[in-house]
C-alpha positions in Angstrom: 59.5 -34.1 38.2 55.9 -35.3 38.4 54.3 -35.3 41.9 53.2 -38.6 43.3 49.8 -39.9 42.4 47.3 -39.5 45.3 45.7 -42.6 46.8 42.4 -43.6 45.2 39.2 -42.3 46.8 36.8 -45.0 45.7 35.2 -48.3 47.0 36.5 -51.6 48.8 39.5 -54.6 48.9 42.7 -56.8 49.9 44.9 -60.1 49.5 45.3 -63.7 50.4 48.0 -62.9 52.9 45.5 -61.2 55.2 44.7 -63.5 58.1 41.1 -64.0 59.0 39.5 -65.6 62.1 36.0 -66.6 61.0 34.7 -66.4 64.6 36.1 -63.0 65.6 36.3 -61.1 62.4 39.9 -60.0 63.2 40.8 -59.6 59.6 39.0 -56.3 59.4 41.4 -54.8 61.9 44.3 -56.8 60.6 43.7 -55.5 57.1 45.0 -52.0 58.1 48.0 -53.1 60.2 51.4 -51.9 59.0 52.6 -55.3 58.1 49.4 -56.0 56.1 49.7 -52.6 54.3 53.2 -53.4 53.3 52.1 -56.8 51.9 49.2 -55.2 50.1 51.6 -52.6 48.6 54.0 -55.3 47.5 51.1 -57.2 45.9 50.0 -53.9 44.2 53.4 -53.5 42.7 53.3 -57.1 41.4 49.8 -56.5 39.9 51.1 -53.3 38.1 53.9 -55.3 36.6 51.5 -58.0 35.5 49.1 -55.4 33.9 52.0 -54.1 31.9 52.5 -57.6 30.4 48.9 -58.9 30.3 46.1 -56.6 31.3 43.5 -59.2 30.4 44.1 -61.0 33.6 42.3 -58.4 35.6 38.8 -56.9 35.8 38.5 -53.7 37.8 35.4 -52.5 39.7 35.3 -49.0 41.0 32.8 -46.2 41.4 31.3 -43.4 43.5 28.1 -42.4 45.3 26.2 -39.6 43.6 25.8 -37.6 46.8 27.1 -34.4 45.1 29.2 -33.2 42.2 32.7 -34.7 41.7 35.6 -32.5 42.7 39.3 -32.2 42.0 40.1 -34.7 44.8 38.1 -37.3 42.8 39.9 -36.3 39.6 43.5 -36.6 40.9 42.6 -39.4 43.4 40.7 -41.8 41.3 39.5 -40.6 37.8 43.0 -40.3 36.3 43.9 -43.7 37.7 40.8 -45.3 36.1 41.6 -43.8 32.8 45.2 -45.0 33.1 44.1 -48.6 33.8 41.4 -48.5 31.1 44.0 -47.2 28.5 46.4 -50.0 29.7 43.8 -52.5 28.5 42.2 -53.5 31.9 38.5 -54.3 31.7 37.0 -51.6 33.8 33.5 -51.6 35.5 32.4 -48.2 36.9 29.6 -48.1 39.3 27.3 -45.2 40.1 26.2 -46.3 43.5 22.8 -44.6 43.5 21.1 -46.9 46.0 23.9 -46.2 48.5 22.9 -42.5 48.6 20.2 -43.5 51.1 22.4 -45.5 53.4 22.9 -42.4 55.6 20.4 -39.9 54.2 16.7 -39.3 54.5 16.1 -38.9 50.7 17.9 -39.0 47.4 18.0 -35.3 46.7 18.5 -34.1 43.1 19.9 -37.5 42.2 19.2 -37.5 38.4 21.1 -34.3 38.0 24.0 -35.6 40.1 24.1 -38.9 38.2 24.2 -37.1 34.8 26.8 -34.7 36.2 28.9 -37.7 37.3 28.7 -39.4 33.9 29.7 -36.1 32.2 32.8 -35.9 34.4 33.7 -39.5 33.8 33.5 -39.0 30.1 35.3 -35.6 30.1 38.1 -37.2 32.2 38.6 -39.9 29.5 36.6 -42.9 30.6 35.4 -44.4 27.3 32.0 -46.1 27.4 33.1 -48.3 24.5 35.8 -49.7 26.6 34.5 -49.3 30.1 31.1 -50.2 31.6 29.3 -47.3 33.3 26.0 -48.1 35.1 23.8 -47.3 38.1 23.3 -50.3 40.3 19.6 -49.6 40.8 19.3 -50.7 37.2 20.8 -54.1 37.9 18.3 -56.2 39.8 20.4 -59.4 40.0 23.3 -57.5 41.6 21.1 -56.3 44.4 19.5 -59.8 44.8 23.0 -61.1 45.8 22.5 -59.2 49.1 20.2 -61.9 50.4 22.6 -64.9 50.4 25.5 -62.6 51.3 23.7 -61.3 54.4 23.5 -64.9 55.6 27.3 -65.1 55.6 28.1 -62.2 58.0 27.2 -61.5 61.6 25.7 -58.4 63.2 28.9 -57.9 65.3 31.2 -58.1 62.2 29.2 -55.3 60.5 29.2 -53.1 63.5 33.0 -53.3 63.8 33.5 -52.1 60.2 35.3 -48.8 60.4 33.1 -47.1 57.8 29.9 -48.2 59.5 31.2 -46.9 62.8 32.4 -43.6 61.3 29.2 -43.0 59.4 27.2 -43.7 62.6 29.3 -41.2 64.6 28.8 -38.6 61.8 25.1 -38.8 62.2 25.2 -38.0 65.9 24.5 -41.7 66.8 20.9 -41.5 65.6 19.3 -44.9 65.1 21.2 -46.8 62.4 19.3 -47.8 59.3 19.5 -51.4 58.1 21.0 -50.3 54.8 23.8 -48.4 56.6 24.5 -51.4 58.8 24.7 -53.7 55.8 26.6 -51.2 53.6 29.8 -53.4 53.5 27.6 -56.3 52.2 26.1 -54.1 49.5 29.6 -53.1 48.5 30.6 -56.8 48.3 27.7 -57.4 45.9 28.9 -54.4 43.8 32.3 -56.1 43.5 31.3 -59.8 43.2 28.4 -59.5 40.8 30.8 -59.0 37.9 33.5 -61.2 39.5 35.9 -58.3 39.6 39.4 -59.4 40.9 40.9 -55.9 41.3 39.7 -52.8 43.2 41.6 -49.6 43.4 41.3 -48.3 46.9 42.8 -46.1 49.6 44.1 -47.9 52.7 41.1 -46.7 54.7 38.9 -48.8 52.5 40.8 -52.1 53.0 38.4 -53.4 55.6 35.5 -53.1 53.1 37.5 -55.2 50.6 38.4 -57.7 53.3 34.7 -58.1 54.1 34.1 -58.8 50.4 36.9 -61.5 50.5 35.4 -63.0 53.6 32.0 -63.2 52.0 33.5 -64.9 48.9 35.3 -67.4 51.0 32.4 -68.2 53.2 30.1 -68.7 50.2 32.5 -71.3 48.8 32.8 -73.0 52.2 29.0 -73.1 52.8 27.6 -73.7 49.4 30.4 -75.2 47.3 31.1 -74.7 43.6 29.4 -75.2 40.3 32.9 -75.9 38.8 34.9 -78.1 41.2 38.1 -76.4 40.1 37.0 -72.8 40.7 35.1 -71.0 43.4 32.0 -69.1 42.4 33.7 -65.8 43.4 37.3 -64.7 43.1 39.4 -63.2 45.9 39.7 -59.6 44.8 43.0 -57.8 45.2 43.4 -54.3 46.4 45.3 -51.9 44.1 46.9 -49.3 46.4 48.6 -46.2 45.2 52.2 -45.8 46.5 53.3 -42.5 48.1 49.8 -41.0 47.6 48.9 -37.6 48.8 45.4 -36.7 49.8 44.2 -33.4 48.6 42.6 -31.4 51.5 39.7 -29.2 51.3 39.9 -25.4 51.2 39.4 -25.3 55.0 42.5 -27.5 55.5 40.8 -30.7 56.4 39.7 -33.7 54.2 38.0 -32.6 51.0 34.4 -33.7 51.2 31.2 -32.9 49.4 29.3 -32.8 52.8 31.8 -30.2 54.2 31.3 -27.8 51.2 35.1 -27.4 51.0 35.6 -28.7 47.5 36.5 -27.3 44.1 34.0 -29.1 41.9 35.1 -30.2 38.4 32.2 -28.3 36.9 32.9 -24.9 38.6 33.8 -22.0 36.3 37.1 -20.1 36.5 35.7 -17.2 38.5 34.1 -19.4 41.1 37.3 -21.4 41.4 39.3 -18.3 41.9 36.9 -17.1 44.6 37.1 -20.4 46.5 40.9 -20.6 46.3 41.1 -16.9 47.5 39.3 -18.0 50.7 41.4 -21.1 51.3 43.2 -21.2 54.7 46.9 -20.8 55.0 49.1 -19.9 58.0 51.0 -16.8 59.3 54.4 -17.7 57.8 55.0 -15.7 54.6 57.7 -17.9 53.3 56.2 -20.7 51.3 57.6 -24.3 51.9 56.3 -27.7 51.1 56.0 -29.4 54.5 52.8 -31.5 54.7 53.3 -32.5 58.3 54.0 -29.1 59.9 52.2 -26.9 57.3 49.3 -29.0 55.9 47.1 -26.1 54.6 50.0 -24.3 52.8 51.4 -27.6 51.5 48.0 -28.6 50.2 47.8 -25.5 48.0 51.4 -26.1 46.9 50.6 -29.7 46.0 47.4 -28.7 44.2 49.4 -26.3 42.0 52.1 -28.9 41.4 49.8 -31.7 40.5 47.9 -29.4 38.2 51.1 -28.4 36.5 52.7 -31.9 36.6 55.6 -30.5 38.6 57.4 -31.3 41.8 55.8 -29.6 44.8 59.1 -28.8 46.5 60.3 -26.9 43.4 57.0 -25.0 43.2 57.3 -23.9 46.8 60.9 -22.8 46.3 60.0 -20.7 43.4 57.3 -18.9 45.4 59.6 -18.5 48.4 58.8 -15.2 50.1 56.0 -14.4 47.7 53.5 -15.4 50.4 50.0 -16.8 50.4 48.8 -14.3 47.8 51.3 -15.4 45.2 50.7 -19.0 46.1 46.9 -18.6 45.7 47.3 -16.8 42.3 49.5 -19.7 41.1 47.0 -22.3 42.3 44.1 -20.5 40.6 46.0 -20.2 37.3 47.2 -23.8 37.4 43.8 -25.3 38.3 41.8 -23.2 35.8 44.3 -24.0 33.0 44.3 -27.8 33.9 40.5 -28.1 33.9 39.6 -25.7 31.0 39.3 -28.5 28.5 37.5 -30.8 31.0 35.0 -28.1 31.8 34.3 -27.4 28.1 33.8 -31.1 27.3 31.7 -31.5 30.4 29.4 -28.6 29.3 29.0 -30.2 25.9 28.0 -33.5 27.4 25.5 -32.0 29.8 23.9 -30.2 26.9 23.1 -33.6 25.4 21.2 -35.6 28.1 20.0 -38.0 25.5 23.6 -39.2 25.0 24.2 -39.5 28.7 21.1 -41.6 29.1 22.3 -43.8 26.3 25.6 -44.3 28.0 23.8 -45.4 31.2 21.4 -47.6 29.4 24.0 -49.4 27.4 26.2 -49.7 30.6 23.3 -51.2 32.5 22.6 -53.7 29.8 26.2 -54.9 29.9 26.1 -55.0 33.7 22.9 -57.0 33.7 24.6 -59.7 31.6 27.3 -60.1 34.2 24.8 -60.0 37.1 22.3 -62.5 35.6 25.1 -65.0 34.9 26.5 -64.6 38.4 23.1 -65.0 40.0 22.4 -68.1 38.0 25.7 -69.6 39.2 24.8 -68.7 42.8 21.5 -70.4 42.5 23.1 -73.5 41.1 25.6 -73.6 43.9 22.8 -73.2 46.5 20.7 -75.9 44.8 18.0 -73.3 44.1 17.3 -74.1 40.5 13.9 -75.7 40.3 
């Protein structure tokens, strides 16, 4: 039995059934209510069925910030899903959100190396630049210019209530918030709407971002009108939620995060991977069980072995039984290293050819600019700013 697919770890979105009070911004809170989540899951099931029949109805936008190297949480949480949707025939737009690196940081760091590393992992995982668009948004001027009209459609209080903005602010020790961090949800709206994406794979914690995008799209239509009377300038993008997803924890037993240095990076070699897994936290009970609620650290390792082997985690745990943490960690190490051997080899080949990676980015940016220029032209027409 194949273990459930983890929830996506990417960028923002939601559905027409989400209520929104334009004065209070209550939709951002409503978007994560249990009833709303159930509606969004139901809509996601419907979308999956529609994709199976006619994938051309949808255009997906997804992506990552190049704040570090991608890890196995990204692979199982989002990369595999992107490849699945691409292979199903859905038009896929993959953003490398390089400008968003500086929303909460004092500099860009080794950003070129990280961007090339990210592209190499995308391609090694199966994202095909002939079928998907891969681009950095710093290379798409018209996308970023959409920030100006979009900022006129949101209030300061709405932005400050956004869960990610609040969480990021708390993570920085409440130091003065940058304007870019405050307007991060608006920048993400521009990332989605510049290409008129109508589907965004997200985890439930990112639904408020998508709802903010939907709000901006609706308000633009209400305030400025339409170029085509029968169609708004921007679509109402749907969320694509994974059902029954499991989040892969870091080796310290908490959320896997580049900033916590608790990850197994996709580019790590087998020996480094073994050393990291050997240090992973477990608990004092020698008998291995799969119980994510009561034994999260042990269950995380069980799940990691299972998902790497395409097996059921309960069965994996039962086979180890009284073998203890040592046997569990040996199995995880073998499973992960075997699963990613081909990925690592392909990744190394790609990084050895930076000229090719540059071409992928340049061609992706060229395609993205076509979308962005057309959208910005339509925005100017709707705003009567064509002189």
